[in-house]
C-alpha positions in Angstrom: -11.4 -3.7 8.3 -9.1 -2.6 5.9 -8.9 0.8 3.6 -8.7 0.5 -0.1 -9.1 2.6 -2.9 -11.2 1.9 -5.4 -12.1 3.2 -9.2 -15.1 3.8 -11.2 -16.0 5.7 -14.0 -19.1 7.3 -14.3 -19.8 8.8 -17.7 -16.6 10.2 -19.7 -15.2 10.6 -16.1 -12.9 8.2 -14.0 -13.1 8.9 -9.9 -10.7 7.1 -7.1 -12.9 6.6 -4.0 -11.4 5.7 -0.6 -13.4 2.3 1.0 -13.4 1.0 4.3 -14.4 -2.6 3.9 -14.6 -5.5 6.9 -11.9 -7.9 5.4 -13.6 -11.3 6.5 -16.7 -10.3 4.0 -14.5 -10.6 1.0 -15.0 -13.5 -0.5 -12.5 -13.2 -3.9 -9.9 -11.0 -5.4 -8.5 -11.7 -8.4 -6.5 -9.6 -11.1 -8.6 -7.2 -13.1 -7.0 -7.7 -16.5 -9.5 -5.2 -18.3 -8.6 -2.7 -16.2 -4.9 -3.3 -16.0 -5.1 -2.9 -19.7 -7.1 -0.1 -19.9 -4.5 1.8 -17.8 -1.4 0.7 -20.2 -3.5 2.0 -23.0 -4.0 4.9 -21.8 -7.7 5.0 -21.3 -7.7 5.9 -17.6 -7.7 9.4 -17.4 -6.0 10.0 -14.1 -2.6 10.6 -12.6 -1.8 7.1 -11.8 1.9 5.4 -11.6 1.9 3.1 -14.8 2.7 0.3 -12.7 -0.6 0.5 -10.6 -2.1 -2.8 -10.6 -6.3 -3.7 -10.2 -8.0 -6.0 -8.4 -11.5 -7.2 -8.7 -13.1 -7.7 -5.3 -16.1 -10.1 -5.0 -18.1 -9.6 -1.4 -19.6 -12.3 1.0 -23.5 -11.2 0.2 -23.9 -10.8 3.9 -21.6 -7.2 3.0 -24.7 -5.9 1.1 -22.5 -5.2 -1.8 -21.6 -7.2 -4.8 -18.4 -6.5 -6.8 -15.6 -3.1 -6.9 -12.3 -2.6 -8.7 -10.0 -1.7 -6.3 -6.4 0.0 -6.6 -3.3 -2.8 -6.0 -2.9 -6.0 -7.1 -4.7 -9.2 -5.3 -1.2 -10.2 -3.8 -1.2 -6.4 -1.8 -5.0 -6.9 -1.0 -4.1 -9.9 0.8 -1.2 -8.7 2.4 -3.5 -5.7 3.7 -5.9 -8.6 4.8 -3.1 -10.7 7.2 -1.5 -6.9 8.8 -4.9 -6.6 9.7 -6.2 -9.8 11.1 -2.4 -9.9 13.3 -3.3 -6.3 14.8 -6.9 -7.7 15.5 -5.1 -11.1 17.4 -2.1 -8.8 19.0 -4.7 -7.0 20.6 
């Protein structure tokens, strides 16, 4: 399991949410250019570091979720996933 921070927009308000997902259910992690551009253009009204990057995460069908946007570049998300699997192996 890994903890991620997701971002979503409801109406005109942006929200951050903390979620915990089974990393084995993550199918694809790609850069979210759309959200990266929105942040650069100042269209995300949240106090985020201007260097923050976003990733689109697609989940396996078994997870019950489809897709979401998480804070962190694909490499940061993958590091979290790898760190988690190493901890599980060490027991």
